[in-house]
C-alpha positions in Angstrom: 26.7 -17.2 9.1 23.4 -19.0 9.1 22.7 -18.0 5.5 26.0 -19.5 4.5 25.1 -22.7 6.4 21.7 -22.8 4.7 23.4 -22.4 1.3 25.9 -25.1 2.0 23.2 -27.5 3.2 20.6 -27.0 0.4 22.5 -25.4 -2.4 21.8 -22.2 -4.4 19.3 -23.8 -6.9 17.1 -25.3 -4.2 17.0 -22.0 -2.2 16.2 -20.0 -5.4 13.4 -22.5 -6.3 12.0 -22.2 -2.8 12.0 -18.4 -3.1 10.2 -18.6 -6.5 7.7 -21.0 -5.1 7.0 -18.8 -2.0 6.4 -15.8 -4.1 4.1 -17.7 -6.5 2.2 -19.1 -3.4 1.7 -15.5 -2.2 0.4 -14.5 -5.7 -2.0 -17.4 -5.9 -3.4 -16.8 -2.4 -3.8 -13.1 -3.0 -5.6 -13.7 -6.3 -7.9 -16.2 -4.7 -8.7 -13.9 -1.8 -9.4 -10.9 -4.1 -11.5 -13.1 -6.4 -13.9 -13.6 -3.4 -14.4 -9.8 -3.0 -17.2 -7.9 -4.8 -16.1 -5.9 -7.9 -16.3 -2.1 -7.6 -14.6 1.2 -6.8 -14.6 2.6 -3.3 -13.3 6.0 -2.2 -12.6 7.7 1.1 -11.1 11.0 2.1 -9.8 11.7 5.6 -7.8 14.7 6.9 -4.3 15.1 8.4 -4.3 17.6 11.3 -3.1 21.2 10.6 0.6 21.7 10.7 1.3 25.4 11.4 3.4 27.0 8.6 3.2 23.8 6.5 -0.5 22.9 6.1 -2.4 25.4 8.1 -5.8 23.9 7.2 -4.6 20.3 7.4 -4.4 18.0 4.4 -7.2 16.0 2.8 -6.0 12.5 1.9 -8.0 10.5 -0.6 -7.8 6.8 -1.5 -9.7 5.3 -4.4 -9.8 1.5 -4.3 -10.9 -0.5 -7.3 -11.4 -4.2 -6.7 -11.1 -6.4 -9.8 -12.0 -9.9 -8.7 -11.8 -11.5 -12.2 -8.2 -10.1 -12.6 -7.2 -10.9 -9.1 -6.1 -7.3 -8.7 -6.8 -4.3 -6.4 -5.8 -0.8 -7.6 -5.3 1.9 -5.1 -5.3 5.2 -6.9 -3.7 8.0 -4.9 -3.3 10.5 -7.8 -6.2 12.7 -6.6 -4.3 14.2 -3.7 -2.7 17.6 -3.0 0.6 18.6 -4.3 3.6 18.4 -2.0 3.8 20.8 0.9 6.9 22.8 2.1 7.4 20.7 5.3 8.5 17.1 5.9 5.1 15.4 5.9 5.2 14.4 2.2 5.4 10.6 1.7 8.3 9.1 -0.2 7.3 6.8 -3.1 8.1 3.8 -1.0 6.0 5.0 2.0 3.0 5.9 -0.3 3.2 2.5 -2.0 3.6 0.6 1.3 0.8 2.5 3.0 -1.6 1.8 0.1 -0.8 -1.9 0.2 -0.9 -2.0 4.0 -4.5 -0.6 4.0 -5.4 -3.4 1.5 -3.6 -6.2 3.4 -5.5 -5.2 6.6 -8.7 -6.2 4.8 -7.6 -9.5 3.4 -7.1 -12.9 5.0 -4.5 -12.4 7.8 -2.8 -15.6 6.9 -1.9 -14.3 3.4 1.8 -14.0 3.1 3.0 -10.4 2.7 5.6 -11.0 0.0 6.3 -9.7 -3.5 3.9 -12.3 -4.9 0.9 -11.0 -3.0 2.0 -7.4 -3.2 2.1 -7.7 -7.0 -1.7 -8.1 -6.9 -2.1 -4.6 -5.4 -1.2 -1.8 -7.8 -0.7 1.6 -6.3 -1.0 4.6 -8.6 1.0 7.7 -7.8 1.8 11.0 -9.4 4.9 13.2 -9.4 4.8 16.1 -7.0 2.0 14.7 -4.9 2.0 14.7 -1.1 1.3 10.9 -1.3 3.2 10.2 -4.5 6.6 10.9 -5.8 7.8 14.1 -4.1 10.0 16.6 -6.0 12.9 18.5 -4.5 12.8 20.5 -2.2 9.7 18.7 -0.7 10.7 17.1 2.5 9.9 13.5 3.6 11.4 13.5 7.1 8.1 12.4 8.7 7.1 10.0 5.8 6.5 7.0 8.1 3.9 8.7 10.2 1.2 11.3 10.1 0.1 11.4 6.4 1.2 7.8 6.1 -1.2 6.7 8.9 -4.0 8.8 7.3 -3.5 7.1 4.0 -3.7 3.6 5.6 -6.9 4.8 7.3 -8.4 6.1 4.1 -7.9 2.8 2.4 -9.4 0.9 5.3 -12.4 3.3 5.4 -12.9 2.7 1.7 -13.1 -1.0 2.4 -15.5 -0.4 5.3 -18.1 0.5 2.7 -18.3 -3.2 1.9 -19.6 -3.8 5.4 -18.4 -6.2 8.1 -15.8 -7.6 8.4 -14.0 -5.0 6.3 -12.6 -1.6 7.2 
C-alpha cells in the first residue's frame, strides 16, 4: 500500500531516478573509500571445526583480498578452497559472494551504503564445485548461512587486519 502511495505521489520516473542516483552514490563512496586504502594483496586461512562424517579434519577456508585503489576495486578471490563436501556446510553462490563482501564492508567506512553500487566495487571470484563457490549437485547447502560462511567472513577480516589498526 505504501509503495503504491509513494508511486502516486512522486511518479515512476522520479522514483527510478532516485534509485539510480542512490546506487551511483554508493558506487562513488565505495570507490573513494577504496582509493584511500594501500594497494596490495592480503591472504588469510582459517579453519572450520571438524564435522564428523563430513569433514573429519575440519576445513581450511582461504580468502585472498586484492586492493586496487586506482581502480576503486577490491577483489576477493575464493577459488583456492577445497572442493564441496558431502554434507550441508557448502556455501551457495549467493552466500559465498555475500560473505566475501561482508568481510570487506566490515573494514570500510560504516556510513557507506550497502547497495548494488557499493557492492559492484567488490568482485568475488568463485569456482564451480568449491565449498565456498558454486556447489554442484549433490553437494548440500542446508547450513550455508552459518559455519563456513562465518569462517569466510573472518578470513576476509583477518586478511585486512594485516594492514594494521583500525582494520580487521
